[in-house]
TORKE-271811 format. One record per residue: x, y, z of N, C-alpha, C in turn. Coordinates in steps of 0.1 Angstrom, whole numbers, plus 5000, padded with zeros to 4 digits. Atoms other than C-alpha are relative to their C-alpha. Layout:
BEGIN
XYZXYZXYZ/...
! end
This chain:
BEGIN
498250035003827570029445500750045011/499649954990829070229473500549885009/499550084991828469919495501049874995/499650115006830169669469501150025003/499149955000833069859470500850055014/499450004985833669909507499949855005/499550154997832969529509501149924995/498750045010835769479486501350035009/498649944992837969689506499949965015/500250054985836869529540500649874998/499650115000837469189525501350004996/498849995004840769259509501050015013/499250004991842169359540499949915011/500050104990841169089563500649914985/499350125007842668869532501150055002/498549974999845969059537500249945016/499650004987845868989574500149875003/500150134997845068609566501249974992/498850035006847568609541501449995004/499350044990849868689569500349885008/499950114990849168429593500449854989/499750055006849368219562501449984995/498550024997852868289559501250005011/499350054987853768269594499849924998/500350174992852367889596501449944986/499150075010854367799563501350034999/498549995001857667969574500749975017/499650044986857467819609499950065013/500049974986856668069630498950025011/500550074991853967959639500049845000/499950115001854167619647498649905007/501550054998851667389659499850035015/500749934987851867509696499950175000/500449835002851867869689498350014995/501449985007848967789666498850005011/500650054993846967639692499950095011/500249944989847867889722499550164989/500649885005846768169693498550024998/501450075003843567979689499350035012/500350004987843067989726499550175002/499949865000843868369726498850064991/501149935010841168459696498949945007/500950034999838868239707499350075019/499949944989839068359749500050145001/500349865003839568729742499850094992/500549865010839568879712498849984992/501349995003836468759701498850065011/501549954988834468799732500250175000/499449875000836569159733498850104989/500549895010834869279703498549984996/501849984997831269139708499650085013/500149904986831469309743499950184994/500049895005832669619725498850094991/501049975008829969599701498650025004/501249954989827069699732500450145000/499949904993828970029735498950114995/500749905007825770219724498850045013/500949924994822970399741498749924996/501050124999820170129752498850094996/501249995001816770169735499049944994/501150094999813569979732500349974979/499450055014814470029690501049904997/498950115002817669869692499549875006/500150134996816369589713499249904994/500650065011813969539689500449954985/499050025014816169579658500649815006/499050124994818469289681498949884998/501350134998815269039686499849964986/500150045013814669059649500849954994/499150095008817968979640500249835003/499750114995818168669664498549924994/501250125008814668539647500549954989/499549975011816068609613501149845000/499250075000818868399623499649865006/500650124995816968119639499549914991/500450045012815268089608500549894989/499550025012817768069586501149865004/499150134991819967829612498949844995/501050145002816367569608500450004986/500350015015816467589569501349964997/499050065005820167519567500449855009/500250094993819567219592499449914994/500950145007816967049572500549994984/499150035013818967149537500849884998/498750164999821866909550499349905002/500350165001819666629555499249964994/500950045006817866629523501050024987/498850005013820966749497501349925002/499050065001823666519507500149865003/499950114995822266189513500949894988/499450055008824066049482501849975003/498550014996827766109502500049905003/499550094991829365859522500350095015/500549944986829265929559501150075004/499049954994832566039568499950184991/500949875007831366349538499250065004/501350014998828166339544499950145012/499749984991828866469578500650145000/499349905002831066719571499350154990/500449905010828966899543498650035009/500849934993826166929567500350085011/499949914989827667039595500650144994/499549865005829467329571499050044992/500949935003826167409554499050105017/500949924990824467499592501050075009/498949874993827867689609500750024993/499349965007829367929594501250065009/499149934989832668139606499350125002/500449864999830768429617500350065009/499149914988832568499645501450034994/498549935007836368509630499950074989/500049885012835368639594498850055002/501149925002832068769598499850125012/500149894989831968969630501350144992/499449915006835069159611499850104988/500749935011833369209580499050125005/501249914998830469349596500150115007/499349874995832169549617500650134992/499449945009834269689592498850074986/500949965013830969759564498850085008/501149954991828569839593499750105010/499849914989829970009618499749895014/500050084985829469929658498549974999/501750105001825369919649499849854995/500050125008826069639623500649915011/499350084992828369439649499249985007/500849994995825869499673498849894997/501350075006823069319653500749864998/499350095005825969079641499949895011/499750084987826768969677498549905008/501750084994822768889684500149874991/500350125011822768709650500449865002/498950165003825468429654499549945014/500650124990823668279692499749894993/500950165002821368049672500849904993/499650135005824067889654501149985012/499350094990826667909685499149885009/500350104990824267709704499549924988/500250145007823367489675501449934996/498750045004827167439667500249885012/499950114991827167249703498949915005/501150055000824267079700499649914989/500250075015822666979663501749924994/499150045006826467029652500649895001/499050124990828066799676499449864994/501050124999825466509671500349954983/499950025014826466539630501249905001/498650104998829566359641500149895007/500150134991828666169670498649995007/501050014997825866089693500350155013/499549874990825966449717499349965011/500349994991825666449752499050125004/501149885002822366669760500750125011/499249904991824466809792500950035002/499249975006827466859781499850094989/500449905004825867019751499650155007/501249904991823567279774501750085004/499449944995826967339792501350084994/498449865005829467449766499450104989/500449895006826867689755499750105005/499949904989826267849786501250045002/498949935000830067909788500649994994/499749965011830667969754500550165003/499649845001832868299756499550114994/501149905010830668469728498650025005/501749974994827468439748500550025011/499349904988829268529776499650144998/499549885002830468819762498050094998/501349915007826468909746499150005014/501049944985825068859784500550115005/499849844991827169109798500350124992/500149915014827569329767498050055001/501949934998823369359771499850065015/500749934986823469419807500850105000/499349875005826469679800499050124996/501249915008823969849775498850055004/501349964989820769819799500450105008/499749944987822069929828501450134992/498849875000824770199810500850065012/499050014985827170119836501350064995/499149945004830070339831501649905001/498850024998833470199823501550114998/498649894998837270369832500049984986/499450015018838470509792501449895004/499050084999841370299802499849864997/500850175004839269959805499350034986/500350005015837470039774500350014990/499149965009840170179756500649824997/499250144998842169819763499449894991/500950095005838969619757499950044985/500649945017838069809720501249954996/499550005006841569739712500649844998/499950154995841869329726499549954988/501150055009838769329701500250024985/500049955014840269429667500549834995/499950095012840369169638501549934998/498850075009844069089625500349855007/499350134991844968809651498949904998/501050115004841568599643500249994983/499949995011841968669608501449904994/498850085002845768539609500049885002/500250104995844768249627499349904986/500850105014842268139597501050014989/498850045011845268179574501449915002/499050104994847467989597499549845000/500950154999844767709597499849954987/499950025016844667729557501149914995/498850075008848267689552500349835002/499850155001847967319563499349914993/500750095008845667209538501050024982/499050015008847867079509498950074987/500849925008846867309477499949914986/500350065016847367069443499149885002/500950115000844666869459498650075003/501249884989842167169477498950004989/500849955005840067199446498749894990/500850115002837266939447498650044999/501149975002834266939432498550045011/500550024988832266869463499950115009/499749944990833567119481499350134994/500349865009832267419454498449935004/501050014994828967249461499450055010/500049874988828967359495500050135001/499649835004829767669485499250064996/501349955006826867689464498849995008/501150024994824467559488500250105017/499549934989826067769519500350194996/499849885001827268089506499250114984/500749965012824868139474498449985003/501950024999821167979480499950055011/500549914985821068029519499850154998/499849874997822168399515498450094986/501449965011819568439482498650005005/501250004993816868319500499450035012/499849884990817368529532499350094990/500149845008817568849507498849984994/501449995003814468759492499250015008/500750044986812568649524500050155007/500149924993813968989540499150114991/500649905016812969209503498450005004/501550025000809369079510499450075011/500649954987808869129546500350125003/499849855001810269509539500950025019/498749984987813069449570501050124998/499449865003814769759574501549954993/498849985008818169799553501549925010/498750064990820869739582499449895004/500450164999819069439598500649884986/499450125012818969269564501349994994/498350005005822369399553500849875005/499450044991824069269585499649805001/500650164998821768909581500549924987/499250075015822468849543501349975001/498850004998826068909547500749895006/499650084988826568689582499849804991/500350115007824268409561500949974988/499150045014826868419533501549975002/498250024993830068359555500449854994/499850165002831668069546500749935012/500050104991831767749565501550025013/499349974984833267739604501449885001/498550094997837067609609499649915006/500350114989835367389634500049904993/500850085008834267169603501549905002/498850024999837767089602500949915014/499650074985838567019640499149905006/500850104996835466809645500149874992/500150115002836466609618501149915002/498750084996839666499625499849925017/500750084987837666429665499949874998/500750124997835366219657500449864987/499650115013837066019625499350034988/500949985012834966169598501350054991/498949995014837466279563500550155006/499649854997839266579580500650074990/499349905015841466629547498950074992/501149955011838266659529499650155003/500649874999836966929552501150105008/498449924998840567099554499450074986/500549985012839667139517499050114995/501249954999835667229524500950195005/499749864994837067549545501050074994/499449925011839667659518499650074995/500949915012837567689490499050125003/500949934997834967819510500050125007/499449874996837168109526500350064986/499249935009838568179494498950034989/501349985004835668179476499150145005/500549874997833968439497500850125002/499549855002836168699489499450054985/500749975010834168709460498950005002/501450054995830868569473499550115008/500949894995830268869500500250084995/500249905009830969149478499249994990/501250025014828569039451498750035007/500550064993826268939479499350195000/500549844995826069369488499850034991/500649915009825269469455498349964995/501650015003821569339458499750015016/500849954986821269499495499750174999/
! end
């Protein structure tokens, strides 16, 4: 029960950050140009700093083993999400099917997931979470793109290798493995740059563009049921049966139950799918996660 209230507290704080971003967008403080620049700042600076700082811990074979288990779990869950997407949405038109498939595959584990894991499980949880999101990041720029258009293999590999989050994981692992000392002022600056308010304010600014009167689409709730209830439930049961340690299981289930990625709407707009429907899915998924994520912790 303590985990439940802790997660509610974390989610509420993040919701306040998101509400600030929503307000700023509605009032014109974040115009299109400002929001685009803020997106670049969060993707290129905030999230990589957050990921890098998660490796600020003593290296041990146990932590490396635990991280490897997290990556394995994430890979299996990503494969399950990809397969589910291929069979559950065949009755929907292409413009919606591609969105539902992508939303099932790609979660908002970076913008929303890592701050939640950091607040609920501390640095050890953030370390595991940073590794857990690697398979999703790889699939986002390969199988994910192919759901909207024919993906160029060379370009997909390049985007994966140059993804700031992936680079932060690689540098962070080297930092932890070799125990390289950093000047205190550098460590402090990177730590502060990696805080979550900007990332969540950006999510709020993105959601502000969705017309609220038309947002409650039953198909969006169908996606929520698959992404935020079915998949984490399967993950939870499997990890319980396999007796995975509580921290790894908790991080894995929480990140599996995260809302769909905001890139769903961006890619829908770029490749001619139903961008308005995609925006509705992002909004409903993010909103309902304020309830579904804390509930998940009751079973951890």
